[in-house]
C-alpha positions as CSV (number, residue, x, y, z in Angstrom):
1,M,-90.6,137.3,101.6
2,E,-92.3,136.5,98.3
3,F,-93.0,133.0,97.0
4,N,-92.8,133.5,93.3
5,D,-91.7,130.6,91.0
6,E,-89.9,132.9,88.5
7,M,-86.1,132.6,88.0
8,G,-85.2,135.7,89.8
9,S,-87.6,135.3,92.7
10,P,-86.4,136.2,96.2
11,T,-87.0,132.6,97.4
12,R,-84.7,131.2,94.8
13,V,-82.0,133.7,95.6
14,V,-82.1,132.8,99.3
15,L,-81.9,129.1,98.4
16,I,-78.9,129.6,96.2
17,R,-77.1,131.7,98.9
18,E,-77.8,128.9,101.5
19,E,-76.5,126.2,99.1
20,R,-73.3,128.2,98.6
21,R,-72.8,128.6,102.3
22,I,-73.2,124.9,102.9
23,L,-70.8,124.1,100.0
24,K,-68.2,126.5,101.5
25,K,-68.5,124.8,104.9
26,I,-68.1,121.3,103.3
27,V,-65.0,122.5,101.3
28,V,-63.4,124.0,104.3
29,G,-64.1,120.9,106.4
30,V,-62.6,118.6,103.8
31,I,-59.5,120.8,103.5
32,V,-59.1,120.9,107.3
33,L,-59.5,117.1,107.5
34,V,-57.0,116.4,104.7
35,G,-54.5,118.8,106.4
36,L,-54.9,117.1,109.8
37,V,-54.4,113.6,108.3
38,A,-51.3,114.8,106.4
39,L,-49.8,116.4,109.4
40,S,-50.6,113.5,111.8
41,S,-49.2,110.8,109.5
42,C,-45.9,112.4,108.4
43,V,-44.1,109.4,109.9
44,A,-46.2,107.1,107.8
45,F,-45.3,109.1,104.7
46,N,-41.6,108.9,105.6
47,D,-41.9,105.2,106.1
48,L,-43.6,104.8,102.8
49,G,-40.8,106.8,101.1
50,K,-38.2,104.6,102.8
51,D,-40.0,101.4,101.8
52,W,-40.1,102.7,98.2
53,E,-36.4,103.5,98.3
54,S,-35.6,100.1,99.7
55,D,-37.7,98.3,97.1
56,T,-36.4,100.2,94.1
57,K,-32.7,100.8,94.7
58,G,-31.9,99.1,98.0
59,L,-30.4,100.7,101.1
60,Q,-27.0,100.5,102.7
61,R,-27.6,98.1,105.6
62,V,-25.9,95.7,108.0
63,I,-27.8,92.5,108.7
64,T,-26.9,90.2,111.4
65,V,-28.5,86.7,111.8
66,Y,-28.4,85.2,115.3
67,S,-29.2,81.6,116.4
68,K,-31.7,81.1,119.2
69,T,-28.8,80.7,121.6
70,G,-27.3,84.1,120.6
71,E,-24.5,83.0,118.3
72,V,-23.8,85.1,115.2
73,L,-24.6,82.9,112.2
74,E,-24.0,85.4,109.4
75,T,-23.5,89.1,108.8
76,F,-24.4,90.8,105.5
77,E,-23.3,94.3,104.8
78,G,-23.7,96.2,101.5
79,N,-25.1,99.2,99.6
80,N,-27.8,97.3,97.7
81,V,-29.5,95.1,100.2
82,R,-33.2,94.3,99.9
83,I,-35.3,92.6,102.5
84,S,-38.8,91.1,102.7
85,V,-40.6,89.4,105.5
86,D,-43.7,87.2,105.0
87,E,-46.5,86.3,107.3
88,S,-44.7,83.3,108.7
89,G,-41.7,85.3,109.8
90,Q,-39.4,84.1,107.0
91,V,-36.9,86.8,106.1
92,K,-35.7,86.9,102.5
93,I,-32.4,88.9,102.0
94,N,-31.3,89.9,98.5
95,F,-27.7,90.7,98.7
96,D,-25.3,91.1,95.6
97,G,-27.9,89.4,93.4
98,K,-28.2,86.4,95.6
99,R,-31.1,85.5,97.8
100,T,-30.8,84.1,101.3
101,Q,-33.8,82.9,103.3
102,V,-33.7,82.9,107.1
103,L,-36.0,80.7,109.2
104,N,-36.1,80.2,112.9
105,A,-33.4,82.7,113.6
106,D,-33.3,86.3,114.9
107,V,-32.4,89.0,112.5
108,I,-31.2,92.5,113.3
109,I,-31.3,94.9,110.4
110,K,-29.5,98.3,110.7
111,E,-29.5,101.0,108.2
112,K,-26.1,102.8,107.8
């Protein structure tokens, strides 16, 4: 192996080939990693899509609000029902353009 500093020297060619090999390995590794993440989190993507659909156009749902003793307090059913839950557990239900807030009750939400 010669150690010339010219552009076409054998040392430079070897270094360029080695850099290309390393770059190919990095690209393949990134592609494999992205593929594994995408395949392993399909459920997360589905949930994200469902959340988007719920936030933008609403979903057909049946919502039943129960007291702590198990009595049915209210039932909501409709095609354009939106729901949000905050950190304190308060449930906000937007139904037919009206908002209902639920505190200290159990809520069951079923998608039709």
